[in-house]
C-alpha distance (Angstrom), angle and dihedral (degrees) to the residues before:
residue distance angle dihedral
M1 . . .
S2 3.81 . .
E3 3.77 119.3 .
T4 3.81 116.5 -115.7
K5 3.79 115.7 -142.5
N6 3.75 121.4 -153.9
L7 3.82 124.0 -160.0
F8 3.78 122.1 -156.6
S9 3.76 119.7 -149.3
D10 3.81 132.3 174.3
G11 3.83 88.1 -152.0
V12 3.72 149.6 -59.9
Q13 3.80 114.2 -58.7
D14 3.82 98.3 -170.3
I15 3.84 141.0 -14.4
V16 3.74 120.8 -151.6
V17 3.83 124.1 -175.8
Q18 3.76 117.7 -158.4
N19 3.80 132.6 156.7
G20 3.79 93.7 -3.5
V21 3.81 94.6 -52.3
A22 3.85 128.1 107.4
R23 3.74 116.7 -147.7
S24 3.85 115.7 -164.9
D25 3.81 118.5 -169.0
L26 3.74 113.9 -150.4
F27 3.81 123.5 -156.2
A28 3.74 140.3 -168.3
Y29 3.84 125.0 -155.2
S30 3.76 111.3 -105.1
A31 3.82 118.5 -118.6
T32 3.79 92.0 -150.2
E33 3.83 109.6 23.2
K34 3.80 118.1 79.5
T35 3.86 133.3 -169.2
N36 3.78 122.4 -123.0
D37 3.79 88.8 -90.0
G38 3.79 94.1 51.5
K39 3.75 98.9 -104.2
P40 3.82 122.1 131.4
A41 3.76 111.1 -84.6
M42 3.82 119.3 -121.6
D43 3.84 111.9 -115.2
F44 3.83 118.4 -159.7
Q45 3.79 108.3 -117.6
Q46 3.79 109.7 171.9
R47 3.84 143.5 -25.7
V48 3.75 122.1 -122.7
V49 3.80 110.6 -154.1
M50 3.80 120.9 -165.8
P51 3.76 138.0 165.6
L52 3.79 111.6 -109.0
P53 3.89 94.5 -104.8
A54 3.82 88.6 55.3
F55 3.86 91.3 45.9
T56 3.76 93.6 50.9
Q57 3.84 90.7 46.6
T58 3.82 88.9 51.4
F59 3.81 91.0 48.7
S60 3.84 91.1 50.6
A61 3.81 90.0 51.0
M62 3.85 91.8 49.8
E63 3.77 91.4 46.5
R64 3.79 89.9 53.1
V65 3.75 92.6 50.2
M66 3.80 91.8 48.4
K67 3.78 91.9 51.2
E68 3.86 88.8 53.2
L69 3.79 92.9 47.8
M70 3.82 90.9 49.2
E71 3.87 91.2 47.5
R72 3.82 89.3 51.9
G73 3.89 92.2 46.1
V74 3.82 94.2 -117.4
V75 3.82 92.7 124.9
A76 3.80 130.7 17.2
K77 3.75 125.6 -124.9
A78 3.85 112.9 -96.7
D79 3.77 92.6 -109.5
Q80 3.84 91.2 53.5
K81 3.92 96.4 61.1
S82 3.72 116.5 120.6
């Protein structure tokens, strides 16, 4: 049986598209490093590299899930944040 590897990320730090390839930099908040205002610093973890068709397919899937989460009231629309 093959081993499944999971990667945890606190978010996407940056996305760059060049030459038909999207590069998404993932980060995790540091347990020890702080920013100047005392918040946990973002530490680069890994880069996800996808051709544009795969990136747009991924975006569509995330958009669909976000719509479902908003309809269920799990998350609020961006313009409804307080």
